[in-house]
C-alpha positions as CSV (number, residue, x, y, z in Angstrom):
1,M,-3.8,-13.2,-5.9
2,K,0.0,-12.5,-5.5
3,I,1.2,-11.5,-2.2
4,A,4.9,-10.3,-1.9
5,T,6.8,-8.8,1.3
6,W,9.9,-6.5,0.8
7,N,12.1,-5.0,3.2
8,I,12.4,-1.8,1.2
9,N,15.1,0.2,3.4
10,G,13.5,3.3,3.6
11,V,10.7,4.2,1.5
12,K,11.9,7.6,0.6
13,A,15.3,6.8,-0.4
14,R,14.0,3.9,-2.2
15,H,10.6,5.1,-3.5
16,D,11.2,5.5,-7.3
17,T,12.6,1.5,-6.9
18,A,9.4,0.7,-5.5
19,L,7.2,2.0,-8.2
20,A,9.1,0.6,-10.7
21,W,9.2,-2.8,-9.0
22,L,5.2,-2.5,-8.5
23,E,4.7,-1.6,-12.3
24,E,6.9,-4.7,-13.2
25,A,5.3,-7.3,-10.3
26,R,1.9,-6.1,-10.1
27,P,1.3,-7.8,-6.7
28,D,-2.1,-7.4,-5.6
29,I,-0.7,-7.1,-2.0
30,A,2.8,-5.9,-1.1
31,C,3.9,-5.7,2.8
32,L,6.8,-3.3,3.0
33,Q,9.2,-3.2,6.1
34,E,11.9,-0.6,7.5
35,I,9.8,2.1,5.9
36,K,11.6,4.4,8.2
37,S,8.7,7.2,8.3
38,V,6.1,8.3,10.3
39,D,2.7,7.6,9.0
40,E,2.0,11.4,7.8
41,G,5.3,11.6,6.0
42,F,4.6,8.2,4.0
43,P,4.7,9.3,0.2
44,A,1.5,7.5,-0.4
45,A,0.3,9.6,-3.4
46,G,2.7,7.3,-5.9
47,F,1.2,4.0,-4.9
48,E,-2.0,5.4,-4.8
49,A,-1.8,6.3,-8.3
50,L,-0.8,2.9,-9.2
51,G,-4.3,1.3,-7.4
52,Y,-3.3,0.8,-4.1
53,R,-4.7,1.7,-0.8
54,V,-1.7,2.5,1.6
55,E,-2.1,1.2,5.4
56,T,0.8,2.1,7.3
57,H,2.3,1.7,10.9
58,G,5.2,4.4,11.0
59,Q,8.0,5.3,13.1
60,K,10.4,8.2,12.8
61,S,13.9,7.1,11.4
62,F,13.5,3.6,12.2
63,N,11.3,0.2,11.9
64,G,7.8,1.0,10.5
65,V,5.8,-1.2,8.5
66,A,3.2,-0.8,5.6
67,L,0.2,-2.7,3.6
68,L,-0.2,-1.8,0.0
69,S,-3.4,-3.4,-1.8
70,R,-5.1,-3.1,-5.1
71,L,-8.3,-5.2,-3.1
72,P,-10.5,-4.0,-0.4
73,L,-9.2,-4.0,3.2
74,E,-11.2,-4.8,6.3
75,D,-10.2,-5.0,10.1
76,V,-6.7,-3.1,9.6
77,S,-4.7,-3.4,13.5
78,R,-1.2,-1.7,14.2
79,G,1.2,-3.3,16.6
80,L,1.8,-6.8,17.9
81,P,-0.5,-7.7,20.8
82,G,1.0,-8.8,24.1
83,D,3.0,-5.5,25.3
84,D,1.5,-2.2,25.6
85,E,4.8,-0.9,26.5
86,D,6.3,-1.7,23.2
87,T,6.4,1.4,20.9
88,Q,8.6,-0.4,18.4
89,A,6.6,-0.1,14.9
90,R,7.1,-3.5,13.5
91,Y,3.7,-5.1,12.8
92,I,0.4,-4.3,10.9
93,E,-2.4,-6.9,9.7
94,A,-5.4,-6.8,7.7
95,R,-8.1,-9.1,6.3
96,V,-8.0,-9.0,2.6
97,K,-11.3,-9.5,0.2
98,S,-10.9,-11.9,-2.7
99,G,-13.1,-13.9,-4.3
100,S,-12.1,-17.4,-3.2
101,G,-12.7,-15.9,0.3
102,P,-11.0,-13.6,2.7
103,V,-7.1,-13.7,3.5
104,R,-5.8,-12.4,6.7
105,V,-2.2,-10.6,5.9
106,G,0.4,-10.0,8.9
107,C,3.1,-7.9,8.0
108,L,6.1,-8.3,10.2
109,Y,9.4,-6.8,10.8
110,L,11.1,-8.9,13.4
111,P,14.0,-7.5,15.9
112,N,17.5,-7.9,14.7
113,G,18.5,-9.1,18.2
114,N,22.3,-7.9,17.8
115,P,24.5,-7.8,19.4
116,L,24.2,-10.7,21.2
117,G,24.3,-10.8,24.9
118,T,22.3,-7.6,25.3
119,E,18.7,-6.4,25.8
120,K,18.3,-6.4,22.1
121,F,18.4,-10.2,21.9
122,D,16.0,-10.7,24.7
123,Y,13.9,-8.0,23.2
124,K,13.7,-10.7,19.5
125,L,13.2,-13.5,21.3
126,K,10.4,-12.1,23.5
127,W,8.9,-10.6,20.4
128,M,9.1,-13.9,18.7
129,E,7.0,-15.2,21.8
130,R,4.4,-12.7,21.2
131,L,4.2,-13.4,17.7
132,H,3.9,-17.3,18.6
133,R,1.0,-16.3,20.8
134,H,-0.4,-13.9,18.0
135,A,-0.1,-16.6,15.2
136,Q,-2.1,-19.5,17.4
137,D,-4.9,-16.9,17.6
138,C,-5.0,-16.0,14.1
139,L,-4.8,-20.1,13.4
140,A,-7.9,-20.6,15.5
141,R,-10.0,-18.6,13.3
142,E,-9.5,-21.2,10.6
143,E,-9.2,-18.6,7.7
144,A,-6.4,-18.4,5.0
145,F,-3.5,-16.6,7.0
146,V,-0.4,-15.4,5.4
147,L,2.3,-14.1,8.2
148,L,5.1,-12.5,6.2
149,G,8.2,-9.8,6.2
150,D,11.5,-9.8,7.3
151,Y,11.7,-12.5,9.9
152,N,15.7,-11.7,10.5
153,V,16.1,-15.6,11.0
154,I,18.1,-17.8,9.0
155,P,16.3,-21.1,9.4
156,E,18.6,-23.7,7.8
157,P,22.0,-23.7,6.9
158,R,21.4,-24.0,3.5
159,D,19.7,-20.5,3.5
160,A,23.4,-18.9,3.9
161,K,25.7,-18.8,1.5
162,N,28.6,-19.2,4.2
163,P,26.9,-20.1,7.3
164,D,29.6,-20.2,9.7
165,A,30.0,-16.5,9.2
166,W,26.8,-16.2,11.1
167,C,27.5,-18.4,14.2
168,D,27.7,-15.4,16.3
169,D,24.9,-13.6,15.1
170,A,21.7,-13.0,16.2
171,L,20.1,-14.4,13.0
172,F,21.3,-17.7,12.9
173,Q,21.4,-18.4,17.1
174,P,20.0,-21.8,18.2
175,E,17.5,-19.7,20.2
176,S,16.3,-17.6,17.2
177,R,16.1,-20.9,14.8
178,R,13.9,-22.3,17.5
179,A,11.7,-20.1,17.8
180,F,11.0,-20.1,14.0
181,R,10.2,-23.8,13.9
182,A,7.9,-23.2,16.7
183,L,5.9,-21.2,14.4
184,E,6.0,-23.8,12.2
185,N,4.9,-26.3,14.3
186,L,1.9,-24.5,15.3
187,G,1.1,-25.5,11.4
188,L,2.6,-22.7,9.5
189,S,4.2,-23.8,6.2
190,D,7.3,-21.9,4.7
191,A,5.9,-21.2,1.3
192,L,9.0,-20.8,-0.7
193,R,10.0,-24.5,0.8
194,L,6.8,-26.1,-0.5
195,T,7.7,-25.2,-3.7
196,N,11.6,-24.7,-4.4
197,Q,13.9,-26.8,-2.5
198,D,17.2,-25.4,-4.0
199,D,19.8,-24.7,-2.2
200,G,21.4,-20.8,-2.8
201,V,18.0,-18.9,-2.6
202,Y,18.6,-15.7,-0.8
203,S,16.9,-12.7,0.0
204,F,19.3,-10.0,1.5
205,W,22.9,-9.3,0.6
206,D,24.9,-6.8,2.8
207,Y,25.9,-3.9,1.2
208,Q,29.5,-4.7,2.5
209,A,32.5,-6.6,0.9
210,G,30.8,-7.1,-2.5
211,A,28.5,-9.5,-1.2
212,W,25.9,-9.2,-4.0
213,Q,28.5,-9.5,-6.8
214,K,29.8,-12.8,-4.6
215,N,26.4,-14.0,-4.2
216,N,27.0,-14.0,-0.6
217,G,23.5,-13.7,0.8
218,I,21.0,-15.4,3.4
219,R,17.4,-16.2,2.9
220,I,15.7,-13.9,6.2
221,D,12.3,-12.9,4.4
222,H,9.8,-15.3,4.6
223,L,5.8,-16.4,4.0
224,L,4.5,-18.6,6.4
225,L,1.1,-20.3,5.7
226,S,-2.2,-21.4,7.5
227,A,-3.2,-24.6,5.8
228,E,-6.0,-22.7,4.4
229,A,-3.5,-20.6,2.7
230,V,-1.5,-23.7,1.5
231,D,-4.5,-25.2,-0.3
232,R,-4.7,-22.1,-2.5
233,L,-0.7,-21.7,-3.3
234,E,0.1,-22.0,-6.6
235,R,3.9,-20.5,-6.8
236,T,6.2,-18.9,-5.3
237,G,9.5,-16.4,-6.2
238,V,12.2,-14.4,-5.3
239,D,12.5,-11.2,-7.4
240,Q,16.5,-11.7,-7.0
241,H,17.3,-9.0,-10.0
242,V,16.1,-6.0,-7.8
243,R,19.1,-6.2,-6.0
244,G,21.0,-5.3,-9.2
245,W,19.1,-2.0,-9.6
246,E,20.3,1.7,-9.0
247,K,20.3,2.5,-5.0
248,P,19.1,-0.9,-4.2
249,S,17.6,-2.0,-0.8
250,D,20.0,-4.8,0.8
251,H,16.7,-7.4,0.7
252,V,15.1,-8.1,-2.4
253,P,11.2,-8.8,-2.9
254,V,9.8,-12.4,-1.9
255,W,6.2,-13.5,-3.2
256,A,3.5,-16.2,-3.5
257,E,0.6,-16.5,-5.9
258,F,-2.8,-17.9,-5.0
259,A,-5.9,-19.3,-6.5
260,D,-8.4,-16.6,-6.1
């Protein structure tokens, strides 16, 4: 079973790119963030033609997440629990049926939090607190659980080509990194770091200042795994070459393969 995450930065703008990547990479489950589309406007037909069931939690012009699955889905839920007044579309979850037992998949688009000193950073930290509580509830089920997406957190200095450049950014603040470690301390493991300890592994390159050409990237797209999912983990990867395609997202897909 191959599970991938990708902040697509607009599903309509990146529709053909997404289809090309799906045909090349053939993930069983693809979790998309920042689809920037309402549910009824999501271009599902092309994905369905490739054999994917499509579930979305969309929002006009901003945010939005989607689950694409070749495998049966059940127990689909939308929205991160804990704040009924939060109208931002940033979380979708489902249980995926597989031969080795079900896998619960939570697809998230964590708030960016910039600029510092504003309500946007407060919202980011409060959202992470809610995510922590929800992850606790999911882990209590004692089933394979993959919590993946655009976390908008640079966990360590080695996850940035130039960490000093991010010292005043919400993605690299001590509070953001501490909240990410708190998720790991619950018993969730960073899938990529279980299989790859190399420096220079990035998932995002800004559109400005030739960041891609200079490999001035950061790693902010993560798959966190429960112990039951870790037991089934076989390998991980980052499809960095997709950043060089025509009209790319500023993020690239990150994936993990599990024994099925």
